All heavy atoms as TSV, in Angstrom:
chain	resi	resn	atom	element	x	y	z
A	1	MET	N	N	262.251	81.788	-53.225
A	1	MET	CA	C	261.499	81.156	-54.294
A	1	MET	C	C	261.290	79.685	-53.940
A	1	MET	O	O	262.195	79.013	-53.490
A	1	MET	CB	C	262.286	81.284	-55.597
A	1	MET	CG	C	261.423	81.356	-56.807
A	1	MET	SD	S	262.424	81.545	-58.289
A	1	MET	CE	C	261.584	82.907	-58.998
A	2	THR	N	N	260.124	79.191	-54.160
A	2	THR	CA	C	259.844	77.796	-53.840
A	2	THR	C	C	260.246	76.889	-54.992
A	2	THR	O	O	260.461	77.334	-56.118
A	2	THR	CB	C	258.342	77.590	-53.570
A	2	THR	OG1	O	257.623	77.796	-54.784
A	2	THR	CG2	C	257.837	78.511	-52.481
A	3	GLU	N	N	260.346	75.618	-54.683
A	3	GLU	CA	C	260.676	74.617	-55.699
A	3	GLU	C	C	259.647	74.647	-56.837
A	3	GLU	O	O	259.992	74.530	-58.001
A	3	GLU	CB	C	260.717	73.225	-55.047
A	3	GLU	CG	C	261.259	72.151	-55.931
A	3	GLU	CD	C	262.749	72.301	-56.216
A	3	GLU	OE1	O	263.473	72.920	-55.428
A	3	GLU	OE2	O	263.179	71.783	-57.247
A	4	GLN	N	N	258.380	74.837	-56.473
A	4	GLN	CA	C	257.305	74.904	-57.475
A	4	GLN	C	C	257.515	76.083	-58.422
A	4	GLN	O	O	257.358	75.955	-59.634
A	4	GLN	CB	C	255.934	75.017	-56.784
A	4	GLN	CG	C	254.763	75.021	-57.736
A	4	GLN	CD	C	254.630	73.716	-58.517
A	4	GLN	OE1	O	254.975	72.648	-58.036
A	4	GLN	NE2	N	254.129	73.804	-59.735
A	5	ASN	N	N	257.905	77.233	-57.885
A	5	ASN	CA	C	258.163	78.410	-58.723
A	5	ASN	C	C	259.323	78.162	-59.673
A	5	ASN	O	O	259.293	78.582	-60.824
A	5	ASN	CB	C	258.462	79.637	-57.862
A	5	ASN	CG	C	257.246	80.159	-57.125
A	5	ASN	OD1	O	256.147	79.684	-57.309
A	5	ASN	ND2	N	257.466	81.119	-56.259
A	6	LEU	N	N	260.359	77.509	-59.161
A	6	LEU	CA	C	261.511	77.191	-60.003
A	6	LEU	C	C	261.119	76.272	-61.149
A	6	LEU	O	O	261.546	76.468	-62.289
A	6	LEU	CB	C	262.620	76.539	-59.166
A	6	LEU	CG	C	263.350	77.446	-58.199
A	6	LEU	CD1	C	264.279	76.637	-57.312
A	6	LEU	CD2	C	264.135	78.502	-58.948
A	7	MET	N	N	260.305	75.277	-60.842
A	7	MET	CA	C	259.860	74.334	-61.874
A	7	MET	C	C	259.016	75.047	-62.936
A	7	MET	O	O	259.164	74.791	-64.130
A	7	MET	CB	C	259.061	73.179	-61.256
A	7	MET	CG	C	259.892	72.289	-60.342
A	7	MET	SD	S	261.291	71.513	-61.167
A	7	MET	CE	C	260.445	70.427	-62.272
A	8	GLU	N	N	258.141	75.935	-62.502
A	8	GLU	CA	C	257.307	76.688	-63.450
A	8	GLU	C	C	258.161	77.570	-64.347
A	8	GLU	O	O	257.947	77.657	-65.547
A	8	GLU	CB	C	256.264	77.543	-62.709
A	8	GLU	CG	C	255.014	76.800	-62.339
A	8	GLU	CD	C	254.322	76.159	-63.537
A	8	GLU	OE1	O	254.101	76.838	-64.564
A	8	GLU	OE2	O	254.025	74.956	-63.449
A	9	GLY	N	N	259.140	78.247	-63.759
A	9	GLY	CA	C	260.043	79.092	-64.534
A	9	GLY	C	C	260.818	78.279	-65.561
A	9	GLY	O	O	260.977	78.703	-66.710
A	10	ALA	N	N	261.278	77.109	-65.159
A	10	ALA	CA	C	262.022	76.234	-66.078
A	10	ALA	C	C	261.139	75.799	-67.237
A	10	ALA	O	O	261.569	75.797	-68.398
A	10	ALA	CB	C	262.553	75.018	-65.322
A	11	LYS	N	N	259.901	75.451	-66.948
A	11	LYS	CA	C	258.968	75.044	-68.008
A	11	LYS	C	C	258.711	76.192	-68.985
A	11	LYS	O	O	258.620	75.978	-70.187
A	11	LYS	CB	C	257.634	74.579	-67.400
A	11	LYS	CG	C	257.703	73.232	-66.749
A	11	LYS	CD	C	256.344	72.857	-66.171
A	11	LYS	CE	C	256.423	71.594	-65.355
A	11	LYS	NZ	N	255.130	71.270	-64.725
A	12	GLN	N	N	258.605	77.409	-68.459
A	12	GLN	CA	C	258.354	78.565	-69.322
A	12	GLN	C	C	259.533	78.824	-70.247
A	12	GLN	O	O	259.353	79.120	-71.425
A	12	GLN	CB	C	258.056	79.806	-68.476
A	12	GLN	CG	C	256.701	79.765	-67.824
A	12	GLN	CD	C	256.462	80.956	-66.918
A	12	GLN	OE1	O	257.318	81.821	-66.752
A	12	GLN	NE2	N	255.290	80.997	-66.315
A	13	ILE	N	N	260.750	78.707	-69.719
A	13	ILE	CA	C	261.944	78.897	-70.539
A	13	ILE	C	C	261.962	77.875	-71.666
A	13	ILE	O	O	262.135	78.214	-72.835
A	13	ILE	CB	C	263.225	78.766	-69.682
A	13	ILE	CG1	C	263.365	79.968	-68.754
A	13	ILE	CG2	C	264.464	78.606	-70.554
A	13	ILE	CD1	C	264.438	79.804	-67.687
A	14	THR	N	N	261.773	76.616	-71.298
A	14	THR	CA	C	261.789	75.534	-72.281
A	14	THR	C	C	260.710	75.746	-73.341
A	14	THR	O	O	260.982	75.624	-74.538
A	14	THR	CB	C	261.593	74.168	-71.580
A	14	THR	OG1	O	262.639	73.999	-70.626
A	14	THR	CG2	C	261.623	73.027	-72.565
A	15	SER	N	N	259.510	76.085	-72.916
A	15	SER	CA	C	258.402	76.289	-73.858
A	15	SER	C	C	258.679	77.424	-74.825
A	15	SER	O	O	258.462	77.288	-76.030
A	15	SER	CB	C	257.101	76.577	-73.103
A	15	SER	OG	O	256.696	75.441	-72.397
A	16	LYS	N	N	259.153	78.552	-74.311
A	16	LYS	CA	C	259.442	79.706	-75.179
A	16	LYS	C	C	260.421	79.336	-76.276
A	16	LYS	O	O	260.222	79.658	-77.444
A	16	LYS	CB	C	260.065	80.845	-74.362
A	16	LYS	CG	C	259.123	81.784	-73.737
A	16	LYS	CD	C	259.938	82.926	-73.134
A	16	LYS	CE	C	259.125	83.771	-72.212
A	16	LYS	NZ	N	259.905	84.868	-71.641
A	17	ILE	N	N	261.497	78.664	-75.881
A	17	ILE	CA	C	262.531	78.328	-76.851
A	17	ILE	C	C	262.024	77.293	-77.848
A	17	ILE	O	O	262.211	77.438	-79.059
A	17	ILE	CB	C	263.815	77.840	-76.147
A	17	ILE	CG1	C	264.419	78.992	-75.330
A	17	ILE	CG2	C	264.823	77.305	-77.157
A	17	ILE	CD1	C	265.562	78.586	-74.417
A	18	LYS	N	N	261.338	76.255	-77.363
A	18	LYS	CA	C	260.847	75.204	-78.269
A	18	LYS	C	C	259.820	75.752	-79.255
A	18	LYS	O	O	259.836	75.397	-80.430
A	18	LYS	CB	C	260.276	74.040	-77.470
A	18	LYS	CG	C	261.350	73.195	-76.837
A	18	LYS	CD	C	260.758	71.971	-76.187
A	18	LYS	CE	C	261.853	71.036	-75.723
A	18	LYS	NZ	N	261.316	69.778	-75.225
A	19	ILE	N	N	258.935	76.612	-78.793
A	19	ILE	CA	C	257.933	77.214	-79.681
A	19	ILE	C	C	258.626	78.058	-80.740
A	19	ILE	O	O	258.289	77.994	-81.928
A	19	ILE	CB	C	256.905	78.041	-78.877
A	19	ILE	CG1	C	255.992	77.108	-78.091
A	19	ILE	CG2	C	256.098	78.958	-79.793
A	19	ILE	CD1	C	255.131	77.795	-77.049
A	20	SER	N	N	259.610	78.823	-80.321
A	20	SER	CA	C	260.346	79.664	-81.263
A	20	SER	C	C	261.072	78.819	-82.308
A	20	SER	O	O	261.106	79.161	-83.491
A	20	SER	CB	C	261.336	80.541	-80.496
A	20	SER	OG	O	261.857	81.527	-81.319
A	21	LEU	N	N	261.637	77.695	-81.883
A	21	LEU	CA	C	262.294	76.786	-82.834
A	21	LEU	C	C	261.278	76.209	-83.823
A	21	LEU	O	O	261.544	76.149	-85.030
A	21	LEU	CB	C	263.007	75.648	-82.091
A	21	LEU	CG	C	264.293	76.019	-81.372
A	21	LEU	CD1	C	264.768	74.848	-80.506
A	21	LEU	CD2	C	265.378	76.413	-82.360
A	22	LEU	N	N	260.128	75.795	-83.318
A	22	LEU	CA	C	259.083	75.253	-84.194
A	22	LEU	C	C	258.606	76.289	-85.209
A	22	LEU	O	O	258.416	75.973	-86.383
A	22	LEU	CB	C	257.887	74.763	-83.373
A	22	LEU	CG	C	258.064	73.438	-82.651
A	22	LEU	CD1	C	256.893	73.187	-81.706
A	22	LEU	CD2	C	258.204	72.295	-83.637
A	23	GLU	N	N	258.428	77.517	-84.761
A	23	GLU	CA	C	257.979	78.584	-85.661
A	23	GLU	C	C	258.981	78.837	-86.779
A	23	GLU	O	O	258.607	79.249	-87.870
A	23	GLU	CB	C	257.760	79.879	-84.876
A	23	GLU	CG	C	256.554	79.838	-83.973
A	23	GLU	CD	C	256.444	81.052	-83.055
A	23	GLU	OE1	O	257.398	81.835	-82.937
A	23	GLU	OE2	O	255.367	81.195	-82.443
A	24	ARG	N	N	260.243	78.587	-86.499
A	24	ARG	CA	C	261.294	78.802	-87.498
A	24	ARG	C	C	261.668	77.517	-88.237
A	24	ARG	O	O	262.582	77.522	-89.052
A	24	ARG	CB	C	262.542	79.379	-86.819
A	24	ARG	CG	C	262.343	80.802	-86.380
A	24	ARG	CD	C	263.417	81.220	-85.393
A	24	ARG	NE	N	263.326	82.627	-85.036
A	24	ARG	CZ	C	262.422	83.139	-84.220
A	24	ARG	NH1	N	261.500	82.371	-83.681
A	24	ARG	NH2	N	262.411	84.427	-83.944
A	25	ASP	N	N	260.985	76.415	-87.888
A	25	ASP	CA	C	261.283	75.104	-88.481
A	25	ASP	C	C	262.778	74.804	-88.334
A	25	ASP	O	O	263.458	74.424	-89.287
A	25	ASP	CB	C	260.848	75.066	-89.951
A	25	ASP	CG	C	260.812	73.643	-90.491
A	25	ASP	OD1	O	260.558	72.714	-89.699
A	25	ASP	OD2	O	261.066	73.468	-91.701
A	26	MET	N	N	263.282	75.004	-87.114
A	26	MET	CA	C	264.705	74.840	-86.826
A	26	MET	C	C	264.881	73.777	-85.748
A	26	MET	O	O	264.116	73.727	-84.786
A	26	MET	CB	C	265.276	76.178	-86.332
A	26	MET	CG	C	266.763	76.164	-86.065
A	26	MET	SD	S	267.367	77.714	-85.322
A	26	MET	CE	C	267.078	78.882	-86.649
A	27	SER	N	N	265.882	72.950	-85.901
A	27	SER	CA	C	266.177	71.939	-84.891
A	27	SER	C	C	267.168	72.496	-83.872
A	27	SER	O	O	267.824	73.516	-84.109
A	27	SER	CB	C	266.771	70.691	-85.543
A	27	SER	OG	O	268.079	70.965	-86.024
A	28	GLN	N	N	267.290	71.792	-82.755
A	28	GLN	CA	C	268.271	72.189	-81.749
A	28	GLN	C	C	269.685	72.068	-82.308
A	28	GLN	O	O	270.551	72.874	-81.970
A	28	GLN	CB	C	268.131	71.326	-80.498
A	28	GLN	CG	C	266.939	71.662	-79.658
A	28	GLN	CD	C	266.897	70.867	-78.362
A	28	GLN	OE1	O	267.922	70.427	-77.854
A	28	GLN	NE2	N	265.704	70.682	-77.831
A	29	VAL	N	N	269.911	71.088	-83.157
A	29	VAL	CA	C	271.240	70.908	-83.762
A	29	VAL	C	C	271.568	72.102	-84.663
A	29	VAL	O	O	272.683	72.634	-84.619
A	29	VAL	CB	C	271.331	69.574	-84.536
A	29	VAL	CG1	C	272.626	69.484	-85.316
A	29	VAL	CG2	C	271.182	68.395	-83.590
A	30	GLU	N	N	270.592	72.541	-85.453
A	30	GLU	CA	C	270.811	73.721	-86.302
A	30	GLU	C	C	271.094	74.948	-85.444
A	30	GLU	O	O	271.985	75.744	-85.758
A	30	GLU	CB	C	269.595	73.969	-87.192
A	30	GLU	CG	C	269.414	72.919	-88.269
A	30	GLU	CD	C	268.068	73.032	-88.979
A	30	GLU	OE1	O	267.042	73.256	-88.304
A	30	GLU	OE2	O	268.065	72.890	-90.215
A	31	LEU	N	N	270.332	75.087	-84.366
A	31	LEU	CA	C	270.544	76.202	-83.454
A	31	LEU	C	C	271.948	76.144	-82.861
A	31	LEU	O	O	272.646	77.154	-82.795
A	31	LEU	CB	C	269.494	76.182	-82.340
A	31	LEU	CG	C	269.629	77.234	-81.244
A	31	LEU	CD1	C	269.527	78.648	-81.807
A	31	LEU	CD2	C	268.592	76.997	-80.168
A	32	SER	N	N	272.375	74.963	-82.463
A	32	SER	CA	C	273.707	74.829	-81.861
A	32	SER	C	C	274.801	75.220	-82.847
A	32	SER	O	O	275.782	75.868	-82.467
A	32	SER	CB	C	273.936	73.416	-81.329
A	32	SER	OG	O	274.009	72.481	-82.363
A	33	ARG	N	N	274.636	74.873	-84.102
A	33	ARG	CA	C	275.612	75.278	-85.123
A	33	ARG	C	C	275.609	76.796	-85.283
A	33	ARG	O	O	276.666	77.413	-85.418
A	33	ARG	CB	C	275.289	74.620	-86.468
A	33	ARG	CG	C	275.681	73.185	-86.545
A	33	ARG	CD	C	275.575	72.654	-87.965
A	33	ARG	NE	N	275.390	71.215	-87.923
A	33	ARG	CZ	C	274.353	70.565	-88.424
A	33	ARG	NH1	N	273.397	71.202	-89.063
A	33	ARG	NH2	N	274.276	69.260	-88.320
A	34	LEU	N	N	274.431	77.368	-85.294
A	34	LEU	CA	C	274.284	78.808	-85.490
A	34	LEU	C	C	274.970	79.617	-84.383
A	34	LEU	O	O	275.542	80.676	-84.656
A	34	LEU	CB	C	272.791	79.147	-85.562
A	34	LEU	CG	C	272.376	80.480	-86.113
A	34	LEU	CD1	C	272.857	80.664	-87.543
A	34	LEU	CD2	C	270.859	80.604	-86.070
A	35	ILE	N	N	274.916	79.118	-83.167
A	35	ILE	CA	C	275.521	79.848	-82.053
A	35	ILE	C	C	276.884	79.266	-81.647
A	35	ILE	O	O	277.461	79.680	-80.638
A	35	ILE	CB	C	274.574	79.925	-80.831
A	35	ILE	CG1	C	274.267	78.538	-80.267
A	35	ILE	CG2	C	273.312	80.682	-81.174
A	35	ILE	CD1	C	273.497	78.560	-78.953
A	36	SER	N	N	277.373	78.312	-82.412
A	36	SER	CA	C	278.701	77.705	-82.178
A	36	SER	C	C	278.850	77.082	-80.797
A	36	SER	O	O	279.823	77.315	-80.083
A	36	SER	CB	C	279.808	78.734	-82.404
A	36	SER	OG	O	279.744	79.253	-83.699
A	37	GLU	N	N	277.851	76.316	-80.413
A	37	GLU	CA	C	277.884	75.594	-79.138
A	37	GLU	C	C	277.552	74.127	-79.392
A	37	GLU	O	O	276.871	73.797	-80.357
A	37	GLU	CB	C	276.862	76.174	-78.144
A	37	GLU	CG	C	277.124	77.591	-77.720
A	37	GLU	CD	C	278.323	77.749	-76.788
A	37	GLU	OE1	O	278.862	76.728	-76.291
A	37	GLU	OE2	O	278.727	78.896	-76.544
A	38	HIS	N	N	278.024	73.266	-78.516
A	38	HIS	CA	C	277.770	71.835	-78.639
A	38	HIS	C	C	276.279	71.552	-78.407
A	38	HIS	O	O	275.672	72.132	-77.499
A	38	HIS	CB	C	278.620	71.069	-77.623
A	38	HIS	CG	C	278.670	69.608	-77.878
A	38	HIS	ND1	N	277.689	68.761	-77.454
A	38	HIS	CD2	C	279.576	68.858	-78.542
A	38	HIS	CE1	C	277.984	67.527	-77.828
A	38	HIS	NE2	N	279.139	67.566	-78.497
A	39	PRO	N	N	275.693	70.651	-79.214
A	39	PRO	CA	C	274.259	70.349	-79.065
A	39	PRO	C	C	273.852	69.922	-77.653
A	39	PRO	O	O	272.765	70.273	-77.193
A	39	PRO	CB	C	274.020	69.222	-80.067
A	39	PRO	CG	C	275.074	69.407	-81.103
A	39	PRO	CD	C	276.275	69.943	-80.359
A	40	VAL	N	N	274.701	69.183	-76.958
A	40	VAL	CA	C	274.364	68.761	-75.595
A	40	VAL	C	C	274.263	69.973	-74.669
A	40	VAL	O	O	273.342	70.061	-73.850
A	40	VAL	CB	C	275.404	67.741	-75.058
A	40	VAL	CG1	C	275.178	67.452	-73.582
A	40	VAL	CG2	C	275.346	66.458	-75.869
A	41	GLN	N	N	275.182	70.919	-74.826
A	41	GLN	CA	C	275.139	72.134	-74.015
A	41	GLN	C	C	273.888	72.958	-74.317
A	41	GLN	O	O	273.263	73.524	-73.413
A	41	GLN	CB	C	276.394	72.989	-74.239
A	41	GLN	CG	C	277.654	72.372	-73.708
A	41	GLN	CD	C	277.718	72.414	-72.182
A	41	GLN	OE1	O	276.848	72.935	-71.499
A	41	GLN	NE2	N	278.772	71.846	-71.640
A	42	VAL	N	N	273.531	73.031	-75.594
A	42	VAL	CA	C	272.324	73.767	-75.990
A	42	VAL	C	C	271.090	73.107	-75.386
A	42	VAL	O	O	270.203	73.782	-74.856
A	42	VAL	CB	C	272.221	73.867	-77.536
A	42	VAL	CG1	C	270.863	74.402	-77.962
A	42	VAL	CG2	C	273.340	74.742	-78.070
A	43	ASN	N	N	271.049	71.788	-75.413
A	43	ASN	CA	C	269.914	71.063	-74.828
A	43	ASN	C	C	269.803	71.354	-73.334
A	43	ASN	O	O	268.697	71.590	-72.821
A	43	ASN	CB	C	270.050	69.567	-75.089
A	43	ASN	CG	C	268.828	68.809	-74.647
A	43	ASN	OD1	O	268.711	68.458	-73.481
A	43	ASN	ND2	N	267.931	68.565	-75.566
A	44	ARG	N	N	270.909	71.354	-72.640
A	44	ARG	CA	C	270.891	71.672	-71.201
A	44	ARG	C	C	270.367	73.077	-70.967
A	44	ARG	O	O	269.561	73.310	-70.053
A	44	ARG	CB	C	272.293	71.556	-70.610
A	44	ARG	CG	C	272.741	70.143	-70.408
A	44	ARG	CD	C	274.079	70.105	-69.699
A	44	ARG	NE	N	274.560	68.734	-69.690
A	44	ARG	CZ	C	275.808	68.384	-69.895
A	44	ARG	NH1	N	276.739	69.298	-70.091
A	44	ARG	NH2	N	276.160	67.121	-69.876
A	45	ALA	N	N	270.814	74.011	-71.775
A	45	ALA	CA	C	270.369	75.400	-71.626
A	45	ALA	C	C	268.872	75.521	-71.897
A	45	ALA	O	O	268.160	76.223	-71.174
A	45	ALA	CB	C	271.161	76.305	-72.562
A	46	ILE	N	N	268.407	74.843	-72.927
A	46	ILE	CA	C	266.977	74.888	-73.268
A	46	ILE	C	C	266.139	74.321	-72.128
A	46	ILE	O	O	265.047	74.805	-71.854
A	46	ILE	CB	C	266.709	74.141	-74.589
A	46	ILE	CG1	C	267.267	74.957	-75.756
A	46	ILE	CG2	C	265.215	73.854	-74.784
A	46	ILE	CD1	C	267.233	74.251	-77.092
A	47	HIS	N	N	266.664	73.327	-71.452
A	47	HIS	CA	C	265.916	72.704	-70.360
A	47	HIS	C	C	266.228	73.351	-69.010
A	47	HIS	O	O	266.100	72.734	-67.957
A	47	HIS	CB	C	266.151	71.195	-70.349
A	47	HIS	CG	C	265.446	70.541	-71.488
A	47	HIS	ND1	N	266.040	70.340	-72.712
A	47	HIS	CD2	C	264.178	70.112	-71.620
A	47	HIS	CE1	C	265.169	69.796	-73.539
A	47	HIS	NE2	N	264.028	69.646	-72.899
A	48	ALA	N	N	266.605	74.633	-69.074
A	48	ALA	CA	C	266.707	75.520	-67.908
A	48	ALA	C	C	267.771	75.142	-66.889
A	48	ALA	O	O	267.619	75.426	-65.705
A	48	ALA	CB	C	265.343	75.667	-67.242
A	49	ASP	N	N	268.860	74.540	-67.333
A	49	ASP	CA	C	269.997	74.323	-66.447
A	49	ASP	C	C	270.474	75.699	-65.983
A	49	ASP	O	O	270.452	76.659	-66.755
A	49	ASP	CB	C	271.108	73.591	-67.206
A	49	ASP	CG	C	272.339	73.380	-66.364
A	49	ASP	OD1	O	272.238	72.639	-65.368
A	49	ASP	OD2	O	273.390	73.941	-66.706
A	50	MET	N	N	270.879	75.821	-64.737
A	50	MET	CA	C	271.231	77.129	-64.191
A	50	MET	C	C	272.738	77.358	-64.059
A	50	MET	O	O	273.167	78.295	-63.397
A	50	MET	CB	C	270.549	77.328	-62.834
A	50	MET	CG	C	269.029	77.393	-62.929
A	50	MET	SD	S	268.424	78.641	-64.083
A	50	MET	CE	C	268.862	80.130	-63.224
A	51	SER	N	N	273.540	76.532	-64.698
A	51	SER	CA	C	274.989	76.743	-64.646
A	51	SER	C	C	275.338	78.022	-65.411
A	51	SER	O	O	274.593	78.451	-66.294
A	51	SER	CB	C	275.719	75.553	-65.267
A	51	SER	OG	O	275.525	75.537	-66.669
A	52	PRO	N	N	276.470	78.636	-65.079
A	52	PRO	CA	C	276.881	79.851	-65.803
A	52	PRO	C	C	276.981	79.635	-67.317
A	52	PRO	O	O	276.601	80.511	-68.095
A	52	PRO	CB	C	278.243	80.193	-65.196
A	52	PRO	CG	C	278.188	79.611	-63.820
A	52	PRO	CD	C	277.373	78.347	-63.970
A	53	LYS	N	N	277.465	78.465	-67.736
A	53	LYS	CA	C	277.577	78.150	-69.166
A	53	LYS	C	C	276.192	78.143	-69.821
A	53	LYS	O	O	275.997	78.722	-70.891
A	53	LYS	CB	C	278.273	76.788	-69.339
A	53	LYS	CG	C	278.371	76.315	-70.761
A	53	LYS	CD	C	279.417	77.069	-71.521
A	53	LYS	CE	C	279.620	76.452	-72.896
A	53	LYS	NZ	N	280.519	77.226	-73.710
A	54	SER	N	N	275.224	77.505	-69.177
A	54	SER	CA	C	273.865	77.448	-69.736
A	54	SER	C	C	273.232	78.832	-69.792
A	54	SER	O	O	272.521	79.153	-70.746
A	54	SER	CB	C	272.988	76.493	-68.931
A	54	SER	OG	O	273.378	75.162	-69.156
A	55	LEU	N	N	273.479	79.648	-68.776
A	55	LEU	CA	C	272.945	81.011	-68.790
A	55	LEU	C	C	273.508	81.795	-69.972
A	55	LEU	O	O	272.767	82.506	-70.664
A	55	LEU	CB	C	273.274	81.727	-67.473
A	55	LEU	CG	C	272.579	81.184	-66.231
A	55	LEU	CD1	C	273.162	81.823	-64.972
A	55	LEU	CD2	C	271.089	81.394	-66.300
A	56	ALA	N	N	274.798	81.645	-70.229
A	56	ALA	CA	C	275.429	82.339	-71.358
A	56	ALA	C	C	274.869	81.833	-72.686
A	56	ALA	O	O	274.600	82.623	-73.603
A	56	ALA	CB	C	276.937	82.149	-71.312
A	57	ILE	N	N	274.663	80.536	-72.792
A	57	ILE	CA	C	274.103	79.959	-74.019
A	57	ILE	C	C	272.679	80.451	-74.220
A	57	ILE	O	O	272.281	80.786	-75.336
A	57	ILE	CB	C	274.172	78.420	-73.987
A	57	ILE	CG1	C	275.635	77.961	-74.094
A	57	ILE	CG2	C	273.329	77.806	-75.111
A	57	ILE	CD1	C	275.843	76.475	-73.881
A	58	ARG	N	N	271.887	80.501	-73.143
A	58	ARG	CA	C	270.509	80.989	-73.279
A	58	ARG	C	C	270.488	82.416	-73.781
A	58	ARG	O	O	269.645	82.778	-74.605
A	58	ARG	CB	C	269.752	80.876	-71.957
A	58	ARG	CG	C	268.858	79.667	-71.930
A	58	ARG	CD	C	267.826	79.690	-70.839
A	58	ARG	NE	N	268.324	79.941	-69.516
A	58	ARG	CZ	C	268.906	79.036	-68.736
A	58	ARG	NH1	N	269.082	77.805	-69.165
A	58	ARG	NH2	N	269.297	79.365	-67.524
A	59	LYS	N	N	271.417	83.244	-73.357
A	59	LYS	CA	C	271.466	84.624	-73.860
A	59	LYS	C	C	271.700	84.627	-75.371
A	59	LYS	O	O	271.082	85.401	-76.093
A	59	LYS	CB	C	272.548	85.421	-73.140
A	59	LYS	CG	C	272.146	85.779	-71.730
A	59	LYS	CD	C	273.190	86.627	-71.055
A	59	LYS	CE	C	272.803	86.841	-69.626
A	59	LYS	NZ	N	272.478	88.190	-69.304
A	60	LYS	N	N	272.579	83.745	-75.847
A	60	LYS	CA	C	272.808	83.630	-77.294
A	60	LYS	C	C	271.532	83.162	-77.996
A	60	LYS	O	O	271.168	83.669	-79.055
A	60	LYS	CB	C	273.918	82.620	-77.596
A	60	LYS	CG	C	275.301	83.059	-77.243
A	60	LYS	CD	C	276.272	81.951	-77.666
A	60	LYS	CE	C	277.692	82.235	-77.314
A	60	LYS	NZ	N	278.587	81.150	-77.756
A	61	ILE	N	N	270.867	82.177	-77.401
A	61	ILE	CA	C	269.632	81.642	-77.984
A	61	ILE	C	C	268.576	82.736	-78.072
A	61	ILE	O	O	267.926	82.904	-79.102
A	61	ILE	CB	C	269.112	80.439	-77.172
A	61	ILE	CG1	C	270.060	79.243	-77.317
A	61	ILE	CG2	C	267.683	80.061	-77.592
A	61	ILE	CD1	C	269.760	78.088	-76.369
A	62	TYR	N	N	268.395	83.480	-76.978
A	62	TYR	CA	C	267.411	84.558	-76.977
A	62	TYR	C	C	267.701	85.577	-78.069
A	62	TYR	O	O	266.798	86.055	-78.748
A	62	TYR	CB	C	267.371	85.268	-75.624
A	62	TYR	CG	C	266.894	84.426	-74.454
A	62	TYR	CD1	C	267.293	84.717	-73.154
A	62	TYR	CD2	C	266.048	83.342	-74.633
A	62	TYR	CE1	C	266.854	83.984	-72.083
A	62	TYR	CE2	C	265.612	82.594	-73.561
A	62	TYR	CZ	C	266.019	82.914	-72.289
A	62	TYR	OH	O	265.576	82.160	-71.223
A	63	ARG	N	N	268.975	85.891	-78.233
A	63	ARG	CA	C	269.362	86.870	-79.254
A	63	ARG	C	C	269.059	86.344	-80.660
A	63	ARG	O	O	268.457	87.036	-81.470
A	63	ARG	CB	C	270.860	87.186	-79.093
A	63	ARG	CG	C	271.282	88.506	-79.620
A	63	ARG	CD	C	272.683	88.943	-79.231
A	63	ARG	NE	N	273.678	87.893	-78.999
A	63	ARG	CZ	C	274.178	87.564	-77.797
A	63	ARG	NH1	N	273.810	88.198	-76.717
A	63	ARG	NH2	N	275.082	86.612	-77.694
A	64	VAL	N	N	269.449	85.109	-80.928
A	64	VAL	CA	C	269.257	84.517	-82.265
A	64	VAL	C	C	267.772	84.321	-82.578
A	64	VAL	O	O	267.336	84.567	-83.707
A	64	VAL	CB	C	270.014	83.170	-82.380
A	64	VAL	CG1	C	269.577	82.382	-83.592
A	64	VAL	CG2	C	271.501	83.410	-82.399
A	65	LEU	N	N	267.003	83.896	-81.586
A	65	LEU	CA	C	265.585	83.625	-81.819
A	65	LEU	C	C	264.701	84.838	-81.531
A	65	LEU	O	O	263.481	84.748	-81.628
A	65	LEU	CB	C	265.130	82.435	-80.958
A	65	LEU	CG	C	265.818	81.107	-81.250
A	65	LEU	CD1	C	265.295	80.027	-80.298
A	65	LEU	CD2	C	265.659	80.686	-82.698
A	66	ASP	N	N	265.321	85.960	-81.165
A	66	ASP	CA	C	264.599	87.196	-80.864
A	66	ASP	C	C	263.546	86.991	-79.769
A	66	ASP	O	O	262.383	87.351	-79.919
A	66	ASP	CB	C	263.971	87.778	-82.129
A	66	ASP	CG	C	263.552	89.226	-81.950
A	66	ASP	OD1	O	264.196	89.940	-81.154
A	66	ASP	OD2	O	262.545	89.629	-82.562
A	67	ILE	N	N	263.995	86.389	-78.676
A	67	ILE	CA	C	263.137	86.161	-77.521
A	67	ILE	C	C	263.501	87.192	-76.465
A	67	ILE	O	O	264.678	87.376	-76.150
A	67	ILE	CB	C	263.345	84.734	-76.941
A	67	ILE	CG1	C	262.895	83.674	-77.956
A	67	ILE	CG2	C	262.573	84.567	-75.636
A	67	ILE	CD1	C	263.220	82.255	-77.539
A	68	LYS	N	N	262.505	87.842	-75.923
A	68	LYS	CA	C	262.742	88.824	-74.861
A	68	LYS	C	C	262.931	88.090	-73.538
A	68	LYS	O	O	262.146	87.216	-73.207
A	68	LYS	CB	C	261.573	89.810	-74.748
A	68	LYS	CG	C	261.241	90.515	-76.043
A	68	LYS	CD	C	262.388	91.385	-76.506
A	68	LYS	CE	C	262.045	92.061	-77.809
A	68	LYS	NZ	N	263.082	92.043	-78.782
A	69	GLU	N	N	263.966	88.471	-72.792
A	69	GLU	CA	C	264.239	87.820	-71.512
A	69	GLU	C	C	263.266	88.238	-70.456
A	69	GLU	O	O	262.721	89.247	-70.415
A	69	GLU	CB	C	265.658	88.152	-71.050
A	69	GLU	CG	C	266.708	87.516	-71.911
A	69	GLU	CD	C	268.102	87.781	-71.383
A	69	GLU	OE1	O	268.380	87.414	-70.233
A	69	GLU	OE2	O	268.898	88.359	-72.116
């Protein structure tokens, strides 16, 4: 995978989550409370950090916001 592909994938992840939050009129802080994670960690996950912790948080986010992976 090229760097360009990685950047595009990261943008798509971020966009999906942000749009879903806007549609629900929900903030990242509210989301973090809902999934019992620290807001900074949630922000990293939303911005496509690839650490194991961020991947696990994104799975929670997808489940709560009903986003298909």
